[in-house]
N, C-alpha and C positions, 0 to 999 in steps of 0.2 A: 336689600343689594347683597348681592353675594361678592366676596372675593375679588372673582373675574370681573365684575362690573366697574371696579375702581379703580381700575388699570397700574394698580400699585403692584411691584415684584411681593411675591409672597415670603415674607420675611421668616418661616422657617425652614426654606428651601435649603439654604447653607447648613442650618442645623441638621436637618435631617441627613445630607450628604455628609458631613462630617460623621455623624453616627453612624452611617452606614459603613465608612470607611474604617472608622476606630472597630467595628463589631468585625470588619474582615481580619485585621491586623491581631484581633485579640482572639479568634477563633483560629487563627494561622496554627497549626502543630509545631512548625519548625520555632517559633519564637515563645519564648516562655517570658512573659513580663507581665510584672503585677501592675506596671503602669498602665498598661493597655485596657485591663479591665475598668479600670476607672476613668479612664477616657471614655471607655464606652458607656459606662453609666452617667458619667455628666454630660456628654453629647445628647443622649436619650433625653435626660432630665430636659435640659434646655430645650429641646425640639419640642415637648411636650407642653412644655411651660409656654413656648409661644403659640402654641396652637390653642391653649387655654385661653390664651390673652385676645386671642383673636376675635370673636363676636363681643366683647365691650369694645374693641378697639373701632370695630366695623359702627357699632352704634354711635359711638362718638363722632365718628366719620359722619354720619346721618344726621346727628344733631348740629355740626358745624355748618354742612349745606344747607340745612335749613335755616338756619341763621343767617347765612350769606345772600341767600335766595331772598329771603324775607328783607334785610336790610337793601339789597338792591331794586327790589321791588317797591320799596315806600320810597327811594328815590327816585325812580323813573316817574311812580306815581304824582310825586309833589312836582315833577318838573312838567307834567301834560296838565295836573287839576289847575293850578295857578294860571296858566293863560287860558283855559277855558271859562274859569271863575271871571276874569278880566273881562271876556267877550259879552258874556252874559250881562254884565252891569252895564255894557255901553249900550 
């Protein structure tokens, strides 16, 4: 399942935007600020970390959805099977 199919917001979108803003500020020649470089590195690290976590999170989401489907299927099956078994006995 792709991330687009989950209909959830892409979590690193904000991190990417923050990294882009921090990079633009850090590269501004009119501003000399060591904290700007640190902000760029931190925001890029966060963005990369979120992207790295995405495949594991999607795999876990698939597992949970499969478990929920199986649980619902069993409940639906039990609901249908019991009346069918009673009907056959009579």
